[in-house]
N, C-alpha and C positions, 0 to 999 in steps of 0.2 A: 416586418413588424418593428416598430420603434422600441428602444429600450427605455422604460420609464425610470427604473432605479436598479442599481447594481451595487452590492456591497459584500465584502468578505472580511473575515477575521474580526478584530476588535470593533470595527464599524458596524458589522452585522449584529454582534452581541449587544452593542449599545442600542441599535434600532429595536431589537426584540424587547429589550428592557423597557424602552420608552413606550413602545406600543402596548405592552402589558399593563402599564399604568393608564395610558390614554384611553384604550378601548375596553378595558375590563379584564376579566379572567375567566378561563374555562380550562381546567387542568386536573390531571390525576396527581395528587399531592405526593410528596416525598418527605418523610419526617425529618430527614437530615437538612433539607433545604427550606421547608415551608413552615416549620413550627419552632418554638423555643420552649424549653423546660422552665416553668415558672416557680415550682417548688418541689421539694423531695430529693434534689440532687441525684445521686446514683440510683435511687429507687425508680427513676424513670430511665428506661433503657431502650435505645433505638437499635433494632436488629434487622437482619435480612436486607442489607443494603439500603436501609431507609424505608422499607415497606411495612415495618412492624414497630409499634410502640408498646412496650410492656410497662405497666404502672404497678407499683407495690405499695402496700400499707403495712406498717408495723406500729408498735406502741409508742414510737417517737414521732412519726410523721407519715402522712400520705404523700401523694405525688400528683403532678399535673402538668399540662402543656397548653399553649395557646398558639394560634396562627399568627404569622408575621403580618399577613394582610388583614385589613378590616374592610367591611362591606356595608353599603347601604343597599339592601336587597341581595339575596343569594339563595342558592340551593346547595346545601352541604350534606355529604353522605359519608358514613363510616361503617365498616364492619367491626363488630365488637363481640368479644367473648368474655362473659362476666365471671366473677369470682365463684368458684365451685365450692361445694360442701357447705359447712356452717359459716355463712357470710353475714349473720345477724349483726346489725350495727353499722355495717359498711354501706357506702353510697358510691356507685360508679356513675359519672355524669358525662353528658354530651350536650353542649349548649352553645348558644350565641349570646354575647353580652357586650354592652357598651361600657364605657368608663364613667367615673364621676359618681356624685351622690344622688342623682336623679336619673338612674340608668334604665335602659331597656334590656330585656332578657327573655330568651325563649328556651325553656328547660326541657330536657329529657333526663330524668334521674332514676336510676335503678336501685331500689331499696333492698338491701340484703335480707336473707331469711335464715331461719334455722333449717338444718338438713331435712329435706322432704317437703318443706313448705314452699309455695311459689314466690318468685320475685314479684314485687310491685313496681310497675313503671309509673312514676310520679311526674306529671307534666304541669307546667305553669307558664304564664306569660306576664311579664312585668312591663309596665309603661310608666316612665318618669318616677321610678323607684317604688311603685306600688304593684304588688302581685295579687294574691287572693283569687286567682283564676285557675284553681287546681282541678285537674281531672286525673283519675288514677285507674290503672288497668292491671289485670293479670295478663300474662302472655300465654299463647296457645302452644308453646313449645318450651323445652328446657334450654334457656339461653346460656348455659354453662358447658354444654356438650360440644358446641361448635360455634363458629362465627355466624352472626346474623346481621342483616343490613338495616340501619336506622338512618333516616334522613329528615332534615328540616328544610322546608321551602318557605321563604319569606319574600313576598312581593308586594306591590302597592295595594292589591286587592284582598289578599288573605295570607294566613299562615297555615301550613299543612304539615302535620307530623305523620310519618310513615314508618311502618315496621314490615320488613320483608315484602315490600311492594303493596302492602295493604294500608290505606289511609286509616288512621285511628282518631284523628282530631283535626278540626278546622276552626280557626278563629278568623272571622271576616272583618274587614274594614267597613263597618256598616254606616259610618257617618264621617264623610270627608271634612266636616266642620269641627271634628274632634270632640263632639259631645260624648261619643263612645271612644275611649282611649285606644290608640293603635300606635305601635312603634313605626315611625316613618322618617325621622330625621337625624337619628343618632347612629353613627357607624358602629358596627359590632364586629368582634373577633370570635372565632371558633375556639372553644375550650374543651378539653377532656381531662378528667380527674378521677382519682380514687381517694376517698377520705373517710374519716370516722365521724359518724353522726348518731352515736348510740343513745343520745338524749331524746331522739324523736323517730329515727328511721324505721325501727322494727317494732311493730305493735305499740306505737306511740311512745317508745322509749322504755318499755317494760322489759325488753330483752336486750341485754348488753353485749358488747363485743367480747368474744372469747379469745383473748390474746394468746392463748396456748396454740391456736390455729394459725397464728401469724408466721411469716408474712403472707398477706392476702395479695392475689395478683389478678389483674384484668388486662386484656390485650386489645389493641386497636390496630386495624390495618385497612388498606384499600380506601384511603382518604381521597375524596373528590370534591371539587368546589366549582360551581358556576356562579359567578357573582359580579356585582358592580363594585369594583375596587375603589376604595376611598383614599384620596391622597391630595395634599395641597389644598384642602378646603373644599373639595368637590369629588363626586363619584361619576364614573362613566360605565355604561353597560355595553358589553360586546354585541348583544343582539336582543333588542326588546321584543322581537317576534318569537324568541325561544319559548317553548311551552311552559317552562318553569316561571318565566317572567310574565307572560301574557295571560295565563289562566286567571279566571276571576272567581270561580267557585267549583266545588266538587260536584260532578254530575255522572249519570250513567252507571257503568259497572263499578267505578270507584266509589260512588255514593252508596251503592248496595253493599260493597265490602266494608265501608266505614260503619254503616248501620249494623251490619252483622257483628263487627268487633264490639261496638258499643252495647249492643243488646246482650252479648254473651260474655264479655270480658271486662266491661267497665264496672268498677266497684265504688267510685265516687265521682260526682259531678257537682261542682260548686253551684251550678244553675238550678239544682234541685234542692239545695240546702236553705230552705226558707228561714229556718230558725237562726241560722248563723248570721243572716243579714237582717234579722228582726222584721221579717215580712216584706222587705223591699229589696228584691233581687237587683244585681247590677244591670245597667241599662241594656247591655248586649244580650242578656238572657231572654230568649223568646222572641227577639226581634228578627225580622227577615227583611231581605232587600231583593 
């Protein structure tokens, strides 16, 4: 058998680095290597040899991190344990976002509660700086007792938000001509954060953050990313036949699970809010393909 390529030491390390940029990314992330803290200084702590990120919020600042890589299309997944007790006014976020003034963004935001009341999972999708595509859910478990798994899949056909392997929301690319906005050409990074939003987060801002309970803490671990890494003006995908990239819509048991979640736990859907849009719902509402 002929030897096609052989390398050791620094040459092999350089080859692996080049290949990770050229063919894309599929990895279990390490917070020491794959993210940077963007605000909060020591309030963001990396523990357990890079496998755990703890974020804290006090009355001076929250904290947050972002991935070093940026993607055009990806599946990102994180295990998160939310702030326990009276978390009213706080928001724990897990999202993808591009840079600039006309950004794209895919949000999963967990709105804090007073003790005994359920968290609200607030989801939204921004295209070219415009959101207004909110869906909100209660969760069917206590997200503060243990870690639960949250994921965002973004590919050319649709965006899917998943909680503990149950799809909760799908936003489809219904119009390739862009009459229905869809994030398709701006690279996005993964973000995690914990911050104060007591002007709107809990009961529309009527319940404020109780700073006597600070510092508030949320924990992130088991970060994984399958994505088309963007660099030098282009993105490359490791495998366009991978299920996360090639799927075009939710079907079968996944569709049944999503309908179950939406029937039993959805508390707001912008596509049902006719008054908000003065009788003319956004183009994607009610459209099928």
